[in-house]
N, C-alpha and C positions, 0 to 999 in steps of 0.2 A: 272403730275399725280394729280388727284383731292384730296383735303384734306377733310377727313370725320370727323376728330376730332382733337382737339388740347388741350394742357395743359394750364390751366388758374389758375394762382396763386393769391389768394386774401389775402392780409396781412393787419390786422387791430389791432389797440390798444384797440378796443372795441369788440362787439359781431360779427362784420362782416356783419350784416344785410344790411347795406347801400351798401356795395360792391356786395353782392349777388343779391340784387334787381336791382341795376344798370346794372350789367354785364348780368344778365338774360334777361333784357329788350332789350339789344342790341343783344345778342346771338339769341334771338327768331326771329330776322330779317333774319337769315341765314338758309334756309331750307336745310336739308340733312347734316348739319354740327353740331356736338355737342361738347361742351366744357367739359373737364375732370377737374372738380373743385378741387383745393387743397386749403382748407381754413385754415388760421392761425389766430385764434382769440386771443384777450388779449395779444398781443405782446407788452410788456412794458419794457423789459430789453434787453441789448445787447446780452445776452446768448440766449434768445428766438428768437431774430432777426437773429442771426447767424445760428440757427437751421433751420429757414425758408429759409435762403439764401442757405444753403447746399442742401435742398430739391429742390429748384429752379434749382440749378446747376445740380442735378441728373436727373431732368425731365424738360428741358428748355421749355419755352413757354411765353405767355404774363403775365405781372405782373401788377395788380391794387392794390393800397394801400391807406389806410386812417391812417396815422401816424401824429399826431399833434406835436410830438417832432421833431424839425428841424434836430437835430443830427441823430436821427434814420432814418428819411426820406432821409437824405443825404447818410448815410451808405448804405441803401438799393439801392438807385439810382446808386451809384458808383459800387456796386456789380453787379447790372443788366447790367451796361455798360460793365463791365469786362466779364461777362458771355455771353453777346450778346442777352440778353432777353429784349425786349421792355417793358418799365414800365411807369406807369402814376399815379400821385397822383390825386385821384378823388376829394379830398377836395380843392386842390390848387386853381383852378379857382374861386371857390365860396369864399374861404378865401380872395383872392385878391380883389374880388368885394366888400366884406364886409369892408375890410380895407380901400379901396378907399372912402368909404361912411361914415363909423363911426370910422375909426382909427383901429390900431392893437389891438388884444386881449391882456389883461394884462399878462396872463400866460396860456400856453398850458394846457388843461384839457382833457386828454384821457377819452372817455366814458362819457363825461358830460351829454349827452342826456339821459343817463340811471340812473341819480341820483334819490334817493328816495325823490322826491318832491311831491307837491300836485297833479300834473298831474299823477304821478305814482300811488299814492294811489286811485285816481279817477278811474283809469283803473282796479285796483284790485277790487275795490268796484263793478264796472260794471261787471266784470267776475263772482264774487260771486253771484250777483243778477241773471245774465243770466243762470248760472248753476242751480240755484234753481227754475227757471221759464222756464225750458226746457220742450217741448212736453206737454204743457197744465197744468203743475204743478202750484199750488198756484195761480190760476187765480183770486182769490179774491183780490190780491194785485197788479194787473197789472197797477193800476193807478200810481204807483211809477216808472213805466218803461218810457224810452224815446221813445222806438219803440216796437210795437207788430207785429210780422210776422204771417201771416196765409197762409195756402196752403194745398193741398192734400199731401199725403205721397210721399216722395222722390222729393220734390221741393227745397231741400238744406236749409231748415229752420234752423236746428241746426248749421251746419258749418258757415252759414252766420251770425247767432246770435253771435257765439263765435268770429268771425272776428270783428264784430261791437263792441263787448265788449272790445276787445283789443284796440279799438280806443276810449274807454271811453264812449261808448253808452250803457246804460242799456237796454237790449233787452230781451223780452219774446217771446216765439213762441207757437202757438196753431195749432194743426192739424185740417184740415177740414175733417169731417167724414160725408158722405151722410146720410141724414135722422136723424141726431143727432143734437138736438138744441144746440146753443152756450150757454156758461155760461152767466147768466143774467148780470154779472158785465161788460161783453164786451160791451153791449148796452149803458152803462152809462159812458164809458171812455171819459175823456176830455183832460188830459195832454198828453198821448202818441199818437204818430202817428201810425195808423194801416195801414199796407201795405199788400196787397194780392200778393202772389207769384204764377205765372202761368207757365206752360210748356206744350209743345205739348204732346198729348197722346203717340205718338211713343217714345218720349224721356223718358217719365215716365215708360212706359212698359219695355224699355231697361234697365233702372236702377234697376227697381224692379226685373226683371228676373235675373240680376247679383246678386242681394241681396239674392234671393231664392237659387241660385246656391251655394253661399258661406255658406248658412245655411243647405244645403242638404235637402231643403224642396221640396214639390210637385211642379214641374214646370207647372202643369196644373191648378194651383190655380186661383180662380176668381180675386185674387190680380193683376194678369197680363193679365186679359181679356181685349182686346183692346176696345171693346164696353163699358164695365163697366167703364174703366178708362176715356174714352171720356165723359161719363155721369158725372163722378166725377168732371172733369175739368169744364164742362159746369155749373154744379150746384154751384161750388165755384165762378166762374166768375159772375154768377147771383147775388150771395150773396154780393160780393164786390161792384157791381154796385148799388144794393139796398141801401147800406150804404154810398155810395159815397167815398169808400176807394180807394186810388190810387193803381194801380197794376204794376207789373214788370214781363215781360216774361223772365224767366231764361233759356229758352231752349238752347240758344247759348251764354250765359253769364258765365263768370267765377265768383267765389264767390267774388273776389275782385271788379269786375265790378258791380255786384249786390249791394255790400255794398256801393260803391261810389255813386250809384244812390240813395240809401236809405238815405245816409247822406245829399245829396242835397235836397231831399224831406223834411227831418227833419229840415233843416235850414229854408225852406219856412214855414213849420208848426210852428216853433217858432216865426217867424216874424208876423204871424197872431195874436198871443197872445200879442206881443209887440204893434202892431198897435191898438188892441182892448182895451188896458189898458188906 
């Protein structure tokens, strides 16, 4: 009998983000099968661990964990063996590689990647900047941005900006509106990388139609007229070409994929300044 779903237990002494990302990357390879995620974050005591073990026993399935405390890791591994639930330490192979190269860590530090260090505050600063410069706001201070995104409505400018900000990239975004001149400050930008986001008219119409539906707005609005949308996209493409701004077609890209491409472009953009110095 074909398996259509399975229990997946993710036990972490931090937020569990690493486990969620890794497990979903693998789960996505299996079409027609979905995982029922049971996430246990911030497991740092025996009592918390035993509670997770009890839930694993109640709903057996695969177990992935990131526990840097060796005693906790051993306790979970032994419990899984008793239950008959296959388990794997996601960090173990990486830790082994690090130890073989630079030696063992002095002391286990659960959640060390989430410490309030300079990188953390850089991301917070980027998020604050991005929120204040969403949808064309405060365009006079775009020079302080790392990246400026432009595109017609519903090309994922805002969610992409927020994702980039969470990676520490100060991002502003500006909607392209046909027959509306750009802010004069945009023409003079030097520091930021300006990226144009494009999508097929069909995709934009689909997203806009869903948006109107959620707002209970007129479904016959010019906002979703296929001919007008195609003209919007053509005008935005022409503008990007005139200014020599790189473009990314987001029609079939996830926000994560779009952001990764932008980060690569930004690295090249920064190298131009270094080479010119």
